[in-house]
C-alpha positions in Angstrom: -24.2 -2.8 21.1 -22.9 0.3 22.9 -21.3 1.5 19.7 -24.6 1.0 17.8 -26.7 2.9 20.3 -24.5 5.9 20.6 -24.3 6.7 16.8 -27.4 5.0 15.4 -29.6 8.1 15.4 -27.0 10.1 13.5 -26.5 7.4 10.9 -30.3 7.2 10.3 -30.3 11.0 9.9 -27.3 10.8 7.4 -28.8 8.0 5.4 -32.3 9.6 5.2 -31.1 13.1 4.3 -28.4 12.1 1.9 -31.0 10.1 0.0 -33.1 13.3 -0.2 -30.0 15.4 -1.2 -28.6 13.0 -3.8 -32.0 12.2 -5.5 -32.9 15.9 -5.5 -29.6 16.8 -7.2 -29.8 14.0 -9.7 -33.5 14.2 -10.7 -34.4 17.8 -10.4 -35.1 19.4 -13.8 -36.8 22.8 -13.0 -35.2 26.0 -14.3 -34.7 27.9 -17.5 -31.6 25.9 -18.7 -28.1 27.1 -19.5 -27.4 30.8 -19.7 -24.4 33.1 -19.5 -23.6 35.3 -16.5 -21.1 38.0 -16.0 -19.3 37.7 -12.7 -18.3 40.5 -10.4 -14.8 40.3 -11.9 -16.2 40.7 -15.4 -15.8 37.1 -16.5 -18.5 35.4 -18.5 -19.6 32.1 -16.9 -22.0 29.5 -18.3 -24.6 28.8 -15.6 -26.2 25.3 -15.4 -29.7 26.7 -15.0 -31.4 23.4 -14.2 -32.6 21.8 -10.9 -31.2 22.5 -7.4 -27.7 23.3 -8.9 -29.2 25.8 -11.3 -27.2 28.8 -10.1 -23.9 27.0 -10.2 -21.6 26.9 -13.2 -22.3 24.2 -15.7 -18.9 22.7 -15.0 -19.4 22.5 -11.3 -23.0 21.4 -11.5 -22.0 18.3 -13.6 -19.4 17.5 -10.9 -22.1 17.8 -8.2 -24.4 15.4 -10.0 -21.6 12.9 -10.5 -20.7 13.2 -6.8 -24.3 12.5 -6.0 -24.3 9.3 -8.0 -21.3 8.0 -6.0 -22.8 9.0 -2.7 -26.1 7.3 -3.6 -24.8 4.0 -5.0 -21.5 3.6 -3.0 -21.4 6.0 0.0 -24.9 5.2 1.5 -24.7 1.4 1.1 -21.1 1.4 2.6 -22.2 3.5 5.5 -25.2 1.2 6.4 -23.2 -2.0 5.9 -20.2 -0.9 7.9 -22.3 0.5 10.7 -24.2 -2.9 11.0 -20.9 -4.8 11.0 -19.2 -2.4 13.4 -22.0 -3.0 15.9 -20.9 -6.7 15.8 -17.4 -5.8 17.1 -15.6 -5.9 13.8 -12.5 -3.7 13.8 -12.3 -3.7 10.0 -15.9 -2.5 9.9 -15.1 0.3 12.4 -12.4 1.6 10.2 -14.6 1.3 7.2 -17.5 3.0 9.0 -15.3 5.9 10.3 -13.7 6.5 6.9 -17.0 6.5 5.2 -18.3 9.1 7.7 -15.2 11.2 6.8 -16.4 11.0 3.2 -19.9 12.3 4.1 -18.4 15.0 6.3 -16.1 16.3 3.5 -18.9 16.0 0.9 -21.5 18.0 2.6 -19.0 20.5 4.1 -18.0 21.3 0.5 -21.7 21.4 -0.6 -22.5 23.7 2.3 -19.6 26.1 1.6 -19.5 26.0 -2.2 -23.0 25.2 -3.4 -25.0 28.3 -4.2 -27.9 28.8 -1.7 -31.0 26.7 -2.6 -33.8 24.7 -1.1 -31.4 22.0 0.1 -29.4 24.4 2.3 -30.8 23.2 5.6 -30.4 19.6 4.5 -26.7 20.2 3.8 -26.4 21.9 7.2 -27.9 18.9 9.0 -25.8 16.4 7.0 -22.6 18.3 7.8 -23.5 18.4 11.5 -24.6 14.8 11.7 -21.5 13.6 9.8 -19.1 15.6 11.9 -20.5 14.4 15.3 -20.9 10.8 14.1 -17.3 10.9 12.8 -16.0 12.3 16.2 -18.0 9.7 18.2 -16.7 6.9 16.0 -13.1 8.1 16.1 -13.2 8.3 19.9 -14.7 4.8 20.1 -11.3 3.4 19.3 -9.1 2.8 22.3 -5.5 3.5 21.4 -4.0 1.3 24.1 -2.0 -1.4 22.3 -3.8 -0.9 19.0 -0.8 -2.0 17.1 -1.0 -5.7 18.0 -4.1 -6.0 15.8 -1.9 -5.3 12.8 0.4 -7.8 11.2 4.1 -7.2 11.2 4.0 -7.8 7.5 2.0 -4.7 6.9 4.0 -2.6 4.3 3.9 0.6 6.2 6.5 2.4 4.0 4.6 1.9 0.7 1.2 2.5 2.2 2.3 5.5 4.4 4.4 6.8 1.5 1.4 6.9 -0.8 -0.5 9.0 1.7 2.4 11.4 1.9 2.8 11.4 -1.9 -0.9 12.0 -2.3 -0.8 15.1 -0.2 2.1 16.5 -2.0 0.9 15.9 -5.6 -2.7 17.1 -5.0 -1.2 20.1 -3.2 1.0 20.9 -6.1 -2.0 20.6 -8.5 -3.8 23.2 -6.4 -0.8 25.5 -6.2 -0.6 25.3 -10.0 -4.1 26.8 -10.0 -3.5 29.5 -7.3 0.1 30.7 -7.7 0.5 31.7 -11.4 -2.3 34.3 -11.3 -0.7 35.8 -8.2 2.6 36.0 -10.0 1.4 37.5 -13.2 -0.9 40.0 -11.4 -4.2 38.7 -12.7 -4.8 37.4 -9.1 -8.0 35.5 -9.9 -7.7 31.9 -11.3 -10.1 31.0 -14.2 -11.4 28.2 -11.9 -12.8 30.8 -9.6 -15.6 31.4 -12.1 -18.4 33.5 -10.3 -17.7 32.1 -6.8 -16.2 34.1 -3.9 -13.2 31.9 -3.2 -11.6 28.5 -4.0 -13.3 26.4 -1.3 -12.1 23.0 -2.4 -8.5 24.1 -2.7 -8.7 26.0 0.5 -10.1 23.2 2.6 -7.8 20.7 1.0 -4.7 22.7 1.6 -5.6 23.7 5.2 -7.2 20.5 6.5 -7.5 17.4 4.4 -4.1 17.2 2.6 -2.2 17.8 5.9 -4.2 15.0 7.4 -3.1 12.7 4.6 0.6 13.7 5.1 0.4 13.3 8.9 -1.4 9.9 8.7 1.2 8.6 6.3 4.2 9.8 8.3 2.8 8.4 11.5 2.2 5.0 9.9 5.7 5.0 8.4 7.1 5.6 11.9 4.8 2.9 13.3 3.2 5.2 15.7 -0.1 4.1 17.2 -1.9 7.1 15.8 -0.7 6.1 12.4 -2.4 2.7 12.8 -5.6 4.6 13.7 -5.6 7.4 11.1 -4.1 5.7 8.1 -6.9 3.0 7.6 -9.6 5.6 8.2 -8.0 8.1 5.8 -7.5 5.4 3.1 -11.2 4.4 3.2 -12.2 8.1 3.0 -9.7 8.7 0.2 -10.9 5.6 -1.8 -14.5 6.8 -1.8 -13.6 10.4 -2.4 -11.3 9.5 -5.3 -14.1 7.4 -6.8 -16.3 10.5 -6.7 -13.5 12.6 -8.2 -13.0 10.0 -11.0 -16.8 10.3 -11.7 -16.4 14.1 -11.8 -13.5 14.1 -14.3 -15.5 11.7 -16.5 -18.5 13.9 -16.3 -16.5 17.0 -17.1 -14.9 15.2 -20.1 -18.4 14.4 -21.5 -19.3 18.2 -21.6 -16.0 19.0 -23.3 -14.0 20.4 -20.3 -10.3 20.0 -20.4 -9.4 18.4 -17.1 -5.7 18.4 -17.7 -3.5 15.9 -15.8 -6.4 15.1 -13.5 -7.8 12.7 -16.1 -4.8 10.5 -15.4 -3.8 11.4 -11.8 -7.3 11.0 -10.2 -8.2 7.5 -11.5 -4.6 6.3 -10.8 -4.7 7.6 -7.2 -8.1 6.1 -6.9 -6.8 2.6 -7.8 -3.8 3.0 -5.5 -5.9 4.2 -2.6 -8.2 1.1 -2.9 -5.2 -1.2 -3.2 -3.6 0.3 -0.1 -6.9 0.0 1.8 -7.1 -3.7 0.9 -3.5 -4.2 2.0 -4.2 -2.6 5.4 -7.4 -4.6 5.9 -5.7 -7.9 4.9 -3.1 -7.2 7.7 -5.6 -6.6 10.5 -6.0 -9.6 12.7 -9.8 -9.6 13.3 -9.8 -12.7 15.4 -8.0 -10.8 18.2 -10.6 -8.0 18.3 -13.4 -8.2 20.9 -14.8 -4.7 20.5 -12.3 -3.0 22.7 -8.5 -2.7 22.3 -6.2 -4.8 24.4 -5.7 -3.4 27.9 -2.3 -2.2 28.9 -0.2 -4.5 31.2 -0.8 -2.0 34.1 -4.5 -2.2 33.7 -4.4 -6.0 33.4 -2.6 -6.3 36.6 -5.1 -4.3 38.6 
């Protein structure tokens, strides 16, 4: 009950505003339609010209709409369900809830940083803030003392942790393939930059989210307590995010964009992330969990 009271208002805010944001992104049709725009670097970019994403490139607007569909039909239901179950002292639900909050945090942080300014700006600001503080509160609701006994000794830490490490390396290499060649040949600016100021997705991935994947995987492989905390959360987050990315590459393919190796890598990593999440959850002993982690021997003896 304490868990539910402390985060409930933020969850209500996230659900309500994400419904507004996703439906607005999907359903809005105002605007002149597609047109060409010359960027400050002299490149011709096709602008979407429709709805709340009207000033974004056609390629990125399609990705935003695909992302909105995943948030609407997967992210929001998962957030509500996991929150309700976490309030009933389910450890699996707490991991699911925290990982889903991580997905909302990344989603609206990216929208806030990369989406061109529009009527939804303050909605994105509020969603980013609510998701961040709900994520922090949920993360700190776990008591690390003796967290490991809730996990089965049969948990395949090397394959699961190895995937998280591998994910960070492969996605990182994909982003470096975008960034480094123009720096070497002197053109400096990647084609993917379009009319935007910088590579927000690649920057935040390389600085924050991919290192988190690497760290979570290494800590789990070493059977550190933080690994047992971070790996399940990151895998839930990654499973939903990869689902959104899969929807994006499909949407981009529909409008004729060459997505390169991403058309194979993203769906494959999506499937593996879901499989690893299932493996971890199957190896959590829910019957031992009473809403708080087992106290240490010193505390038990006091």
